[in-house]
N, C-alpha and C positions, 0 to 999 in steps of 0.2 A: 440542565446539568449545572451543578454548582461550580463556579469559576473563581472562588476566593482562595484557592490553594496557592502554593508557591509557583513561581515561574522557573523554567529550566534555564540553566546557563549554557545549554548546548544548541541554541538557535543562532543561525547565521542569517542575518538579514541582508540579502544582496539586492533588494529592490532599490531602484534608483541608481544602480551602478552602471546602467546603460546597456546591460545584456551583452550580446556579442555582435560586433559590427557585421552588417549585412544579414542579420538574422541567424547567424550561426551555421554550422555544418549540418547538412541533412543526413540523418542516420539512414544507412541502408541504400544510399544512392538515390536514383530518380524516383523510385516508388516509396521512398522512406516517409515522405510527408503523409501520403495516403495511409500507410500502415500505422504510423503513430497516431493519426487522427482516429482510426478505428480502435487502436489500443486505448485511447482516452476514454472511449465509451465503455471499456471493460475495466475501468478503474486504475489504469496505469500499470502495465506489465513491466517487469525488469527488462531494460533495454537489451541485455544480452540474450534474453529468451526470445525477444522479437527478432533479433538478428539470426539466432539459431534456427528458428522456425522458417525463416526466409532462405536458409541455406547460405547466408553470408557470414563473413567473419571480420569485416572491416570495422575498426574502432578508432575513434580519435584518441590521441595520446592524452594521458592525464595532464591537466593544466593547473598550474599553481594559481590559487586565488587568494588574495589577501582577505583574511577573515575580519569582518567588521566587529568592533568591540561593543558597540551600543546595542542594547536590547530593543526589540520592537516596541514602538510607542503607541501604535494604533490599537484599537480594541480587538480586531481580529488577530493581529499578530500576537497580542498578549494572550488571547484565548488559546491559540495553538501552542504557545509556550507552556501554559498551565496544563494542557492535555499531555504534552510531551513529558513534563515533570511527573505527572501522575503515572504514566507508563514506566518511567524510570523507577519510581518507588515500588511499583508492583513487581516488575521483572527482577529488580535487584533482590527482593525478598525471595521470590520463587527460585532464582538461580542459587541463592545461598542455601535454600532447603535441599537443592540437588547437589550440593557440594561444589558448586561452580561460582565463578565471579562474572557478573554481568558487566560487559563493556557497553556503556551508553552510546547510542548513535547520536549523530548530529542531525539537525533538521535545517534545511536550507529554504528560505523564502526567496523567490526570484520572480522576475517579470519577463515573459516572452521566451528568453533563452539564457542558459548558463552553462559553463563548462563543468563536466563531471569526469570521474575516472572511467566511466562507462561510455564516454562520448558526449556530445552536446545534448544537454537536456532541453526540451522545448515544451512550451505550455500545452501544445496539442497532444502531448503524451499523457496528460493528466498526472496525478501524484504518482511517484515511483520511488523505488528503493534501489540504490546502486551498491552491490555487495563489495565492489572493489575499493570504495572509499568509506563504506559504512555510513552512508548518509541517506536520509529521506528528503526528497525534493518535492516542492509544491508551489505552484503559482496559485495564490489565493483566489484568483478569478474563477478557479474550478468550482468553488462553493456556489457561485451564482449559477453555473451550469447545473450543478447538482439540484438546486432548488427549482430552476426554471425549466430545464429540459427533462431531467429525470424525475421531477415532481417529488423530491425527497428533501423537504425543508427541515430545519431544526438544528440546534446546536449539537445534539448528540449524534445526529447523522454525520455532522462535520467531524466530531470526535472519532467516530467509527472509521472514517477515512484514515486518520492518523494512526489509530490503533492497528488497523489492517496492515499498513506499511511497516510499522514497527514489528508486526508479526513476522514479516519477511526478515527483518534484522535478527529476530530471535532464531529463526530457521538458520540463518547464517552462523550465528554464534554456536548453535548446537551441531553444526556440521551437516545439516540436512541439505542445504542448498548445494554444497560441494558434491555430495553423493548424487543428487539429482542431475547436476550438470555432467558428471562423469558418465552417467548412464545414457545420456541422450544420443550420442553418435550411433549406438547400437539399435536404436528404435526407429520405427516407421513414423511418418507424419502423424498418423492417427494415434499411435502409441504415445508420441510426444505430447499431443494435445491432451490425452487422458492423464498423463503425468502432470501436466500443467494444472489441470483441474484439481488434482489432489494437493498440489502445492498451494493453490489459492484458497481452497476450502480450509486447509490447516491454518492459514493466516486469518481467515474469518473466525475460526474457532479460537485462535489466540486472542483476537479482538474481544470475543465474548468472555474469555477467561480474564482479561484485564478488567472488563466491566464488573465481573463477579467480585474480584478482590478489591477494586476501587470502592465499590459500594460497601463491602463488608468492613473494610478498614477505615474508610474516610467518608462514607455516606454521601457520595457525589451525585447520585441519581435523583432526579425529580420525576414526578408523575408524567408518563408518556415518553420518557427517554428511550426505553428499550423498543417501544413501538417505532420510534423514529429510525433507529438503527435497522430494524427489520424491514421497514419500508424502503430504506436505501438499498439493503441487500436484495430485496425483491426487484427493485427498479433496475439494478445492474446485473441481474441474472442473464446468462447467455441466451436463454430461450426468449426472455422478454425483449432483449435488444434485437435479436434476429427477427423476431416477429414484427417489430416496429420498423426495422430498416430494410428487410428483404421480403417480408410477408410470409416467410416459411421458417421452420426450425430444422436445423441439421445437427443432431446431437454429436456426431463424430467430429464435428468442427469446434465443439465447445473447448474453451481454454480456461474458464473460470468457474464453471458450474452453473446449473440452472438456478432459478429463483428459489425453488423449494430446497435445493441442496445448500445454497448459501445461507438461507435463514435457519435451516436445520443445524448446520455446524456452528453458526454463531450462538444459537440457543444451547447447543451442547456444551460449548465452552462456558457460557454464562451460568448454566444450571449445575454443571459438575465442579467447576473451579479447579480442575486438575489437568496438568500438562498431558498426562497419559491418555486422557479422554479425547485428545486432539490428534491421535495417530491416524490420519486419513490414509496413510500408505498401506496399512494392514487391514483397513476396513473392507469387509466383503461387499457391502453396499454403501453408497454415498448418499 
């Protein structure tokens, strides 16, 4: 992926700020660490959804954090900043075409733990989006996990991670996330899982949509980039992960979609280039 574009002004670099004394508050009580560790394997689920599926409601109060003014100076920090800037350009244009104004999210780089409006964010959660403060959070150590454990190396695989989480922000801006959360109390656990799959597959489709427009407008893709994204989507499919971790696949427990579904919806976004093509909620088959 070409990385000679502009850097975003919406990156908060909290690395080196010391994290949270004592490692931070554990989300969801005693079993929280286990849950968020599993969530990390699934690419970082919205912390509120993790709590909702557990049947819990406890959240840490929002914490005021002084926003650093300096931009990331390291290579990986600058790379993430360029990717974020490119998503800003893409979604600003697409929202304008829809007669809307895109409110750009902020992206927080942190180490180990950091306060968020959704509770304490921890590295074990993987990258995640908090709709309450409209921020994407990532500990860049996740990229090493992506390469070594998930066997999905490459800069575009890393860009896909950011684009997927920004996809959740787009859902938030379009009111999709609010509608999803409002419907959850009426649903069974299996139905909530199925709804989560549609949420995540739409974020995958939005990531593909970003890649489509970034390539058409700014020619950012290099040979093999799309394959890197598809390899990452395959590696973090629910069936792939369940087969590796428990030796069997339980489709009704899926929360993010199978490998085939994740790659299919990323491709759909990339090949169509239209927001309407990413309507996973009305799709008869995923």
